[in-house]
N, C-alpha and C positions, 0 to 999 in steps of 0.2 A: 676106726682108729683112724680110717684114712679123713676123717671130715676133722678128728678132735686136732690130727694133724695140722692141716692146712689148716684150721682156727689160729693156732700157736701160731704157726709158720706169717697169716694176717697179725697178727698181734704185736709179734713180734719185729714185722717189720716197718707198723707204726708206727711204733717204740723209738725205730731210729732215724725211720726219715720224717717223721711228723713234724718234731719239733727244729730239724736242719732247714726246712720251705720254710715255715713260718717267720726262722730267722731273716732269712736271704726274702721274704717279702715283705718285715719288714726293714730293714735295710735300705731291700731298693740298686739306685746305681748299677751298678755292669754288675755283681751278680746275681741280679734280679734275670738280665738282658743274657746273663750268661745261661742261667737254669732258664730260661723260657725257652733260651736258644735251643741247648742238648733235646728239652724234652718234643719240643717240634720237629726235631731230628728226628729222632727215637721214633715218634707215634707218623711220622711220615713213611721210616725205615719198614713199619707194619704195616703200614697201610701197599706200602710197592709189596709185598713179600701176599701178605691176603689177593693180592690180588693174579698173584702169577695160579690161582686157579684157576678152570677152563669156565666154569659159571662167573666169574669177576669179570664181568669185564672191562672194557676203556677207559665205559662210561661214567661206570661204576668208581674206580680209580678216581678218575679229574673231582668227582662232586666231592665224595671225599676227601685230595687236596683243597679243594677250595672251602667247602665245610673247616675241617681246619684251620684253613690260615684265616680264613674270617674270625673263630674265635677265640685264635692266637693274638689276635691284632686289636679284638675287645680288651681280654685281660692284662695288652702289656699294657693298651691306654687308659684301664684302670684304674692299675696304681700312677701311671706316670701324670692320669687329671690334674694334680695338685700334690707339691713332692708327701702333705701332710695327712688334709682329705686322701689321698687314693691312699696310703699308705696305712689309712683306718677303714678304708673302705676294702680294699683286697684283704685284709687282714679278716675282717669280718664274714666276707666270702666265705672264706676258703673254710671257716671255722660251722659256718654255716651247712659249706656242702658235705665236712664231715661227719655233722650231728643226722641230717641227712639219710646221707646211706647210715646210721647208725639207726636209726628209725626204723627206715627201713625195714634193717635187718633181723633185727630183737623184733617187733609187732608182725614181722612173714612168720619167726622161727616162731611165736607163743600163740599168735593167734588162726595161723593158716590160712585156710578158707578156698575159696574157688579163685582160678588164674585167673591175671590181666591179662596175657597176652599169650599164650603158649604155643601157637606158633612163633612167636619170635625169642621169648624171652622166658623158657620152662619154671620156672623159678621164681618169677615174681609173680606177688597177689595183688588183688584187691587190698586188704589187709595194710600190707609190705607201705601199698600206696599214703594209705592212712597217715604212718607214720611218719616215714620220706617226709610231707607236708609238714603237720603238727611239731616234730623235733627242730625245726629249723625257724620254727613261727614263732617258739615259743624263745627260743635262742635269740635271734634280733632281741623279742623284746623285753629281755631280761638285761642287754644288753642296753636297751635302752634308757632302764629302769633303770642300773646302777653304773654305765661305763657315761657319763657326763662329755665325755667325749660325742657321742657318737646324739644325744641333747641336741649341745653344739652345732654339727654337723646341721642339724636340721630349722635350729633357728638361734641360733648365736645367745640361747639364753637356757638357766640347768632348769628351767620347769620343765615340764611334761605334757603337756595334752592331752585330750581324749581321742585328737584328733592324729597325734600324733603317734597313741600305741596304737596305732586302728590300719593306719600306713603301712608303718613297719614291720607290723603282726600280720599281714598280708600278702607284700615285698615277702617275709619271709616263709608264708606257703605257698611262693610264685618259686620260690630257690625250690622247692622239694620237687613238685608238679614239673614242674622246667628243667628240674637233674633228674629227674627220668624216663623226658622225652628222650633229651640227651642222652642216656644209658642204653633204650631202647631203638633209638641212629646205629649206634657202636655194634649191639646186640643183631642188628640188621646183618650189618656188613660181617659179621662172621659167622651168618645164617649163612649168607650168599658163597661164602668162600670156605664155607664147610669145616672149620676150625673151632673146639672147646675157648677159646685161647687167644689175644691180638699175640707175643710173644712171653718168655716165660724171665724176664727183667724184673720183677718184681715178685722173693719166694710166698705164695699164698692167695696175692692177687693177679700173676697172670704177666698180661704185659704192661707196657707207662699209656695204650690207652680202655686199656681192663679199668683201667686206677683212673684215669680225667676221662672221663662219660660222660658221667655230671660233673662236669664242670668246664666243659666245651662249650658245649646249650646253656646254661647258666652264665655263663663273659656276656656273652652283648647283653641276657637280662638283664645282670644285676649294673650291668654298667647305663642303659640304657632309663632302670628306673633308678640310678642315682641322678641321672641328668635329670628325669623329671625331679624329682622334689627337690633337687639344687634351683631349677627353676622355678618353680612354685611355692617354695616356702618362705 
């Protein structure tokens, strides 16, 4: 019953926050910067609260603060990279991260199997990792085929080559892999602080860092991958 209630909370939280986040990402400007600033401050507060645990040293806090700061900088830089292209890129990244989380959750629940890192995150499985990699790869590949703007970003033409498809599919898989690594980084912080969640701001999800753990590390990856694709297009 507890897990069913928590799943319902996660669903309604996603329904409430998802469209708002996408709208702000698409609009950009001050609303995007304001949202990023608020989320950054809340993340820092959660990190500070975790640092109150005696096992969570000042070094852990400083590393966490630097990590969060650099990742937020990459997220904002991606959106501001170019008004139109940055909007599409940031929008695609958010969708890819969400699809990775969904893929990890459902494949992990359906298949289960051996744990990936039980000492850090007991619920993560290798089956979940496969879903986390495959779902965003397929999502970005579908966007390449059915969203003309993505092929336009790559080569300024509507035709999609086999090379384009391979690049986007691999880049999408990278979102899942890097996102799982980001998840494990925040999980290691929680393990060190002896807490289950980083906070309780979002019903069913825990804290802000619980919700953006994948997005943090994916942001610099997506920014670097986008720059590479643009420079070599």
